[in-house]
C-alpha positions in Angstrom: -23.8 29.5 25.4 -20.3 28.2 24.4 -19.1 25.6 26.6 -15.3 25.5 27.9 -13.8 22.3 27.0 -10.4 21.3 29.0 -8.4 19.1 27.2 -4.8 17.8 26.7 -3.4 18.1 23.0 -0.1 17.4 21.3 1.9 20.1 20.6 3.3 19.3 16.8 6.5 21.3 17.7 7.1 19.0 20.7 6.5 15.8 19.2 5.0 13.7 21.7 5.2 16.5 24.7 1.8 17.6 25.9 0.4 21.2 26.8 -2.9 22.2 28.3 -5.3 24.1 25.8 -8.6 25.6 26.8 -11.5 24.9 23.9 -14.7 26.6 23.7 -17.3 24.3 22.2 -19.9 26.0 20.1 -22.0 22.9 19.4 -22.3 19.5 21.2 -24.2 16.9 19.0 -26.0 13.8 20.3 -24.5 11.7 17.4 -21.2 10.2 17.1 -19.0 11.4 14.4 -19.5 10.0 10.7 -15.7 8.7 10.6 -14.0 7.7 7.4 -13.4 4.9 7.6 -16.3 3.9 9.9 -14.6 2.8 13.1 -17.6 3.8 15.6 -18.6 0.9 18.2 -16.4 -2.1 16.7 -14.7 -4.8 18.4 -11.2 -5.0 17.9 -8.4 -7.6 18.5 -5.8 -6.6 20.8 -3.2 -6.7 18.5 -4.2 -4.7 15.4 -2.7 -1.9 13.9 -3.6 1.7 15.0 -6.8 3.1 13.4 -6.6 6.2 11.3 -9.7 8.4 10.7 -11.0 11.4 9.4 -14.2 13.3 8.9 -15.6 13.5 5.2 -14.9 16.7 3.3 -18.9 17.3 3.8 -18.1 18.2 7.4 -15.6 20.9 6.3 -13.6 20.1 9.2 -9.9 21.9 9.2 -8.8 20.4 12.5 -9.8 17.4 14.8 -8.8 16.5 18.4 -9.5 13.0 19.8 -9.3 12.1 23.4 -8.7 8.4 24.0 -9.6 6.6 27.6 -9.1 3.1 28.5 -9.0 2.7 32.1 -6.1 4.7 33.7 -4.6 5.4 30.2 -5.5 8.4 28.3 -4.0 10.0 25.1 -4.9 13.1 23.1 -4.2 13.2 19.4 -4.8 16.5 17.1 -5.5 15.8 13.6 -4.7 18.3 10.9 -6.9 18.6 7.8 -9.3 16.4 9.3 -7.2 13.4 10.0 -6.5 11.7 13.4 -3.8 9.1 14.0 -2.1 7.7 17.0 1.6 6.6 17.5 1.7 2.7 17.6 3.3 2.3 21.1 0.7 4.4 22.6 -1.9 2.7 20.7 -0.7 -0.7 22.0 -0.7 0.6 25.8 -4.5 1.8 25.2 -5.4 -1.8 24.2 -3.1 -3.8 26.5 -5.6 -5.2 29.1 -8.5 -2.8 28.0 -12.2 -4.1 27.6 -13.4 -0.7 26.1 -11.6 2.5 24.5 -13.8 5.5 24.8 -13.4 8.3 21.9 -14.5 11.7 22.2 -14.1 13.8 19.1 -14.0 17.4 18.6 -13.8 19.0 15.2 -13.1 22.8 14.2 -15.8 23.5 11.6 -16.1 26.9 10.0 -13.9 28.3 12.8 -16.0 26.9 15.7 -15.5 23.5 17.7 -18.0 20.8 17.3 -18.2 18.1 20.1 -19.6 14.5 19.2 -21.4 12.0 21.3 -18.6 9.7 22.3 -18.0 6.4 20.9 -16.6 3.1 22.1 -13.9 0.9 20.6 -14.6 -2.7 22.2 -11.5 -4.8 22.6 -11.6 -8.6 22.6 -9.6 -10.9 24.4 -8.5 -13.1 21.3 -6.0 -11.9 19.2 -6.3 -12.2 15.4 -3.7 -14.1 13.4 -0.8 -11.6 12.7 -1.1 -11.5 8.7 -3.6 -11.4 5.8 -3.0 -12.6 2.5 -4.9 -11.6 -0.6 -4.8 -10.8 -4.3 -4.5 -7.3 -5.5 -6.1 -6.7 -9.2 -7.6 -3.9 -11.1 -11.4 -4.8 -11.3 -10.8 -5.3 -15.3 -13.5 -6.8 -17.3 -11.9 -8.2 -20.5 -8.3 -6.9 -19.7 -6.2 -6.1 -16.4 -2.4 -5.0 -16.0 -0.7 -6.0 -13.1 -1.8 -8.4 -10.2 0.1 -10.1 -7.2 -0.5 -12.0 -4.3 0.5 -10.1 -1.2 0.9 -10.5 2.6 0.2 -7.8 5.2 1.0 -7.7 8.7 -2.1 -7.1 10.9 -0.1 -5.6 13.6 1.6 -2.8 11.8 1.1 -1.5 8.0 4.0 -3.7 6.6 2.7 -5.0 3.2 5.1 -7.4 1.2 4.4 -9.1 -2.4 4.4 -13.0 -2.2 4.6 -12.9 -5.9 3.6 -10.7 -8.8 2.9 -11.2 -12.2 5.5 -8.8 -13.3 7.7 -11.8 -12.3 5.9 -14.5 -14.4 5.3 -13.0 -17.7 2.2 -10.9 -16.7 -0.1 -13.7 -16.7 -3.2 -14.3 -14.2 -2.7 -15.6 -11.0 -5.3 -17.0 -8.5 -6.9 -19.2 -6.0 -4.2 -18.9 -3.3 -4.9 -21.3 -0.6 -3.2 -22.2 3.1 -3.7 -25.3 4.9 -5.1 -24.3 8.4 -3.7 -20.5 8.0 -0.3 -22.3 7.8 2.0 -19.9 5.9 4.4 -22.9 5.0 1.7 -24.8 3.3 0.1 -22.9 0.6 -0.8 -23.2 -3.3 -2.1 -21.0 -6.0 -2.5 -21.1 -9.8 -0.4 -19.3 -12.8 -1.8 -19.3 -16.3 -0.5 -18.5 -19.7 3.3 -19.0 -20.1 4.1 -20.6 -16.9 0.8 -22.2 -16.4 0.2 -24.8 -13.6 -0.7 -25.1 -9.7 2.1 -24.2 -7.2 2.3 -26.1 -4.2 4.6 -25.0 -1.4 5.2 -27.2 1.6 7.6 -25.8 3.9 9.8 -24.4 1.3 9.7 -27.1 -1.3 8.1 -25.9 -4.3 6.0 -28.2 -6.8 4.8 -27.4 -10.1 1.8 -29.4 -11.0 0.3 -30.1 -14.5 -3.3 -30.8 -13.3 -5.3 -31.0 -16.5 -5.7 -34.7 -17.3 -7.9 -36.8 -19.8 -10.4 -37.5 -17.3 -11.2 -33.9 -15.9 -12.8 -31.2 -17.4 -9.9 -28.7 -16.8 -7.1 -27.6 -14.8 -8.0 -27.7 -10.8 -9.2 -24.7 -9.5 -11.3 -23.5 -6.2 -8.8 -25.1 -3.5 -9.5 -26.2 0.0 -7.0 -28.3 2.1 -7.5 -31.5 4.1 -6.5 -30.5 7.7 -3.7 -33.1 7.6 -2.0 -31.3 4.3 -2.1 -34.5 2.3 -5.2 -33.8 0.5 -6.8 -30.9 -1.5 -10.4 -30.4 -2.6 -10.9 -28.8 -5.9 -13.4 -28.2 -8.6 -12.8 -28.6 -12.4 -14.9 -26.2 -14.6 -15.7 -25.2 -17.9 -16.2 -21.2 -17.1 -17.7 -18.6 -19.5 -18.2 -14.9 -19.0 -20.4 -12.6 -20.4 -21.3 -9.0 -19.8 -24.8 -7.0 -18.9 -26.1 -4.1 -20.4 -28.9 -3.1 -18.2 -28.5 -5.3 -15.3 -27.2 -4.0 -12.0 -24.7 -6.8 -12.1 -22.2 -5.9 -14.5 -20.6 -9.2 -15.1 -21.7 -12.8 -15.2 -19.3 -15.8 -14.6 -20.9 -19.1 -15.1 -19.9 -22.7 -15.6 -21.1 -24.9 -18.4 -20.4 -28.0 -16.6 -18.1 -28.6 -13.5 -17.2 -31.3 -10.9 -15.5 -32.0 -7.6 -12.3 -33.9 -7.1 -9.8 -34.6 -4.1 -6.0 -34.2 -4.8 -3.6 -36.7 -3.2 -0.4 -34.5 -2.5 1.8 -37.7 -1.8 0.8 -39.6 -4.8 0.2 -36.9 -7.2 -3.0 -38.5 -7.8 -6.5 -36.7 -8.4 -9.4 -38.9 -6.8 -12.7 -38.8 -8.8 -16.2 -39.9 -7.5 -18.8 -40.9 -10.0 -21.1 -39.1 -7.3 -19.4 -35.8 -7.4 -18.9 -35.8 -11.4 -22.2 -36.4 -12.8 -23.9 -35.1 -16.1 -27.1 -34.2 -14.2 -25.4 -31.7 -11.8 -23.1 -29.0 -11.5 -20.4 -29.1 -8.5 -18.3 -26.6 -7.5 -16.6 -25.0 -4.4 -15.5 -27.8 -2.3 -14.3 -27.3 1.7 -13.4 -30.1 4.0 -14.3 -30.0 7.6 -11.8 -29.5 10.5 -11.9 -33.1 11.3 -11.2 -34.1 7.5 -14.1 -36.6 7.3 -16.5 -34.4 5.7 -16.4 -32.7 2.3 -18.9 -29.7 1.5 -19.8 -28.6 -1.7 -22.3 -26.6 -3.8 -24.5 -28.8 -6.2 -27.0 -27.1 -8.8 -29.4 -29.2 -11.5 -27.6 -28.8 -14.7 -29.3 -26.6 -17.2 -28.7 -25.6 -20.7 -26.1 -22.7 -20.7 -25.9 -19.7 -21.5 -29.5 -19.4 -21.8 -30.7 -20.5 -18.7 -27.7 -18.8 -16.6 -30.6 -17.3 -14.2 -31.8 -20.8 -13.4 -28.9 -22.1 -12.1 -29.6 -22.4 -8.2 -26.7 -24.1 -6.0 -27.3 -26.2 -3.0 -25.3 -26.7 -0.1 -24.3 -30.4 0.1 -22.0 -32.7 1.7 -20.3 -36.4 1.6 -18.3 -38.4 3.7 -14.4 -38.9 3.0 -12.1 -41.4 4.5 -8.7 -40.3 4.5 -7.1 -43.4 5.2 -8.8 -45.6 2.3 -9.1 -42.2 0.1 -12.7 -43.1 -0.5 -16.0 -41.0 -0.6 -19.2 -42.2 1.2 -22.1 -43.5 -0.7 -24.8 -40.9 0.1 -24.9 -37.1 -0.6 -26.5 -35.0 2.4 -28.4 -31.5 1.6 -27.9 -29.2 4.2 -29.4 -25.8 2.4 -32.0 -26.9 -0.2 -32.6 -24.3 -2.8 -35.9 -25.9 -3.8 -37.1 -25.0 -0.3 -35.0 -22.0 0.8 -34.4 -20.0 -2.6 -31.5 -18.3 -4.0 -27.8 -20.0 -4.6 -25.0 -21.0 -2.5 -21.4 -20.4 -3.0 -18.1 -20.4 -1.0 -18.8 -22.5 2.0 -16.3 -22.3 4.6 -16.3 -24.3 7.8 -15.3 -22.7 11.4 -11.9 -24.5 12.9 -14.3 -25.8 15.7 -16.4 -27.6 13.0 -19.7 -26.1 14.5 -20.5 -23.2 12.0 -20.4 -23.0 8.2 -20.3 -19.6 6.5 -21.3 -19.2 2.8 -22.5 -16.4 0.3 -26.1 -16.5 -0.9 -27.1 -14.7 -4.3 -30.3 -15.0 -6.3 -28.8 -17.4 -8.9 -25.3 -18.6 -10.2 -22.0 -19.4 -8.1 -20.1 -16.7 -8.8 -21.6 -14.3 -6.4 -18.5 -11.8 -6.4 -20.4 -9.8 -8.9 -23.7 -10.0 -7.6 -24.8 -7.1 -5.7 -27.3 -8.8 -3.7 -24.9 -11.4 -2.2 -24.9 -11.9 1.4 -23.3 -13.7 4.1 -25.1 -16.6 5.9 -24.2 -18.8 8.9 -25.3 -22.3 9.4 -25.0 -24.1 12.6 -24.0 -27.6 12.1 -25.2 -28.9 15.5 -28.7 -27.9 14.8 -29.3 -27.2 11.2 -30.1 -23.6 11.6 -29.2 -21.1 9.1 -29.6 -17.3 9.2 -28.3 -14.3 7.4 -25.5 -12.3 9.2 -27.4 -9.1 9.0 -24.5 -7.4 11.2 -21.9 -8.1 8.5 -24.0 -7.6 5.2 -24.6 -4.5 3.4 -26.5 -3.3 0.3 -23.3 -4.2 -1.8 -21.6 -7.6 -2.3 -20.2 -9.6 0.5 -18.1 -12.8 -0.3 -14.7 -14.3 -0.3 -14.9 -15.0 3.5 -12.3 -16.8 5.7 -12.1 -17.8 9.3 -9.0 -17.1 11.9 -7.1 -20.0 13.2 -9.0 -19.4 16.6 -12.5 -19.1 14.8 -13.1 -15.9 16.8 -12.6 -13.8 13.7 -13.7 -13.9 10.0 -12.4 -11.4 6.9 -14.6 -10.7 3.9 -14.4 -8.8 0.6 -17.2 -6.2 0.1 -18.0 -3.3 -2.2 -19.9 -1.6 0.4 -17.5 1.6 0.2 -18.1 2.5 -3.6 -19.5 -0.4 -5.2 -16.7 -0.8 -7.6 -13.6 -2.1 -5.5 -13.7 -4.8 -2.9 -12.1 -4.3 0.3 -11.5 -6.3 3.2 -13.6 -6.4 6.3 -12.7 -8.0 9.7 -15.3 -8.8 12.4 -15.3 -10.4 15.6 -17.6 -13.7 16.0 -18.2 -15.3 19.4 -18.7 -18.8 20.5 -22.6 -18.8 19.6 -21.9 -17.3 16.1 -22.9 -13.6 17.1 -20.9 -11.3 15.2 -19.8 -7.8 15.8 -19.7 -4.6 13.7 -17.1 -5.3 10.8 -14.5 -2.6 10.1 -12.2 -2.3 7.0 -8.4 -3.3 7.6 -6.8 -0.1 9.0 -4.0 1.5 6.9 -1.6 4.1 7.7 -3.6 6.7 6.0 -7.3 7.4 6.4 -7.8 7.9 2.3 -5.8 5.1 1.5 -8.9 3.3 0.1 -9.9 6.4 -1.8 -6.8 6.5 -3.5 -6.1 2.5 -4.2 -7.7 1.5 -7.6 -7.2 -2.4 -6.9 -9.6 -4.8 -5.4 -8.8 -7.3 -2.7 -9.8 -10.9 -3.6 -9.7 -14.0 -1.3 -8.3 -12.5 2.0 -7.4 -15.3 4.0 -5.9 -15.3 7.6 -2.2 -16.8 8.1 -0.4 -17.3 11.4 2.7 -15.7 10.1 4.4 -14.4 7.2 5.0 -16.6 4.1 8.7 -16.9 3.9 9.5 -18.5 0.5 10.8 -16.0 -1.9 9.2 -15.1 -5.1 12.3 -15.5 -7.0 12.3 -18.8 -6.1 8.8 -19.6 -7.1 9.8 -17.8 -10.4 12.9 -20.1 -10.9 10.4 -23.3 -10.8 8.0 -21.6 -13.1 10.6 -21.1 -15.7 12.7 -24.2 -15.4 10.4 -27.0 -14.5 8.2 -28.5 -17.0 5.9 -29.5 -14.1 4.6 -32.9 -12.6 1.8 -34.6 -14.4 -1.0 -36.0 -12.7 -2.9 -39.4 -12.9 -6.6 -39.6 -12.2 -8.5 -42.7 -10.6 -12.0 -43.2 -10.0 -13.0 -44.0 -6.3 
């Protein structure tokens, strides 16, 4: 027997004017709807842009009606061709002061209405940083066409290029990094014609020539010191190879690598014999929030490339004194691969200094191409380490970063199709418990289906980067760059 379902729907011809409609529901399901993207039972920041979603084509839905309830606030939206969207003002009213938004979805399938079980959108009290910076790049193997470093306002859908390689001779650009999520202090690398590391400090732009006779390569994989005076880098001799039968298509490996610290004020690279030994590969450095500990990944050196799958990186740390610009005499191991197995990459410490998130894969250090790569969390207060099962999937998880208040994390995942990395955001509480991740909302629910580019290194920033691309381009083309010196500490 069909149920009668009374609802308020938006009349397309009247804009936001509502009219009463009677719907007879033919089917009532006990499961929530299979939304695309999946926004069921997620925790949201109160300042996030509206969620737009649809049902997959397999559901054959020709019309949707969604009823949103948050306390005294109610709203209904209709979706033609299976997509639902909400006006920004109404969305903000729903989230304002709410802890939960209940969503009830009806779908017209084969001429009959089906009601799905309701689901909840949980609203956190803590906001997320207003912007996200990332690189957009085609998932090229030997070649690629265009790429750029972009910024997106998380409170709406506005995306703007910080710089694209169309402005710099179509060379590669990578490794953007910010000091404590500050959009006014950033750096990135350019390759080919205008090669160099570009450091931007409150409008001042410097082009750095970071290769020295004492270092293996130009500086890569940066991490800012919280003071803004130093940046930790690795120097790497890197090669790439391709698999013909392995489930991981690409292998990126270090033949040699060291960790160094760059002094922004002195234009000096600080090199330690403990971080540049021939017996070990050292890479992916990152500073603690107090600036007195430098974390990094270290593996026993082996003959490459024949032993590429025998390279296993442990998570290590060494003390750093920012006043004397010196390193401690002892290296500590936080995650020992001889005991734990696997291989560690991309360590990142929470702003309060309690947690360290890293990627673990079977071997090697460039986990972005390892399908088995998962996110792990180390509690630095008690030494415990666990996988973040609520964030991980059957595909790659990597390139993670923290929000400035430490309550949100963003990471790249290939879970949608196994090909392209997409940015996922998740809530994380004071004890390190994480909510269900959700993909960055877009203005259309099929946005990611149509976009043939990957998101690399998504980084939260507290506001927009205001330096103009043409100002960077002018420095790139006119400045010969500042040569750095390297000293042993």
